[in-house]
C-alpha positions as CSV (number, residue, x, y, z in Angstrom):
1,M,-0.1,0.2,-0.3
2,R,1.0,3.6,-0.9
3,L,1.8,5.7,2.3
4,E,-1.3,7.8,0.8
5,D,-3.3,4.6,1.2
6,V,-2.4,4.0,4.6
7,A,-3.2,7.7,5.2
8,E,-6.7,7.0,4.2
9,E,-7.2,3.8,5.6
10,L,-6.3,5.0,9.3
11,N,-8.6,8.4,8.7
12,V,-5.0,10.4,9.4
13,K,-3.0,12.8,7.4
14,L,0.2,11.7,5.4
15,P,2.7,13.3,7.8
16,Q,1.5,11.2,10.4
17,V,2.0,8.2,8.6
18,R,5.3,9.6,7.6
19,A,6.7,9.9,11.2
20,L,4.8,6.2,12.1
21,V,7.4,4.7,9.1
22,K,10.1,6.9,10.4
23,S,10.3,6.2,14.3
24,G,9.5,2.1,13.1
25,E,6.2,2.0,14.9
26,L,5.0,1.1,10.9
27,P,7.2,-1.1,9.2
28,A,7.8,0.0,5.6
29,I,9.9,-0.6,2.5
30,Q,11.5,1.8,0.1
31,I,10.7,0.6,-3.7
32,G,11.8,1.7,-7.3
33,G,14.2,4.5,-8.5
34,R,11.6,7.3,-6.8
35,G,12.2,6.0,-3.6
36,M,8.4,5.3,-3.2
37,W,7.6,4.1,0.5
38,R,5.0,1.3,1.0
39,V,3.6,-0.7,3.6
40,E,2.4,-4.1,3.1
41,R,-1.3,-4.7,4.4
42,V,-0.1,-7.4,6.9
43,E,2.0,-4.8,8.7
44,L,-0.8,-2.2,8.8
45,E,-3.0,-5.0,10.4
46,N,-0.4,-5.8,12.9
47,Y,0.0,-2.0,13.6
48,I,-4.0,-1.6,14.0
49,Q,-3.9,-5.1,16.2
50,Q,-0.8,-3.3,18.2
51,R,-3.3,-0.3,18.7
52,Y,-6.4,-2.2,19.8
53,A,-4.4,-4.0,22.3
54,Q,-3.1,-1.1,23.9
55,A,-6.3,0.6,23.9
56,R,-7.4,-2.5,26.0
57,E,-4.8,-2.1,28.2
58,E,-5.5,1.5,28.9
59,I,-8.9,0.9,29.5
60,T,-8.4,-2.0,31.8
61,N,-5.7,0.2,33.9
62,D,-8.0,3.4,33.6
63,S,-11.1,3.1,36.3
64,T,-12.7,6.2,35.1
65,L,-12.8,4.3,31.3
66,R,-14.3,0.8,32.7
67,A,-17.3,-0.6,32.3
68,E,-19.2,-0.2,35.4
């Protein structure tokens, strides 16, 4: 997937996706002479699952967010 596609999928701006790639949070590779960045669908899905797991942990640890 192109970074633009990832941004659309995550409903964020392109600079945020670039920051995720630069930080290593979202694995990507550079392809071709122009150095276009690509993210494999499976890597994006893994990133999303990690974010869900992180959110669940935060909810569990935050008493104001727990279900009553």
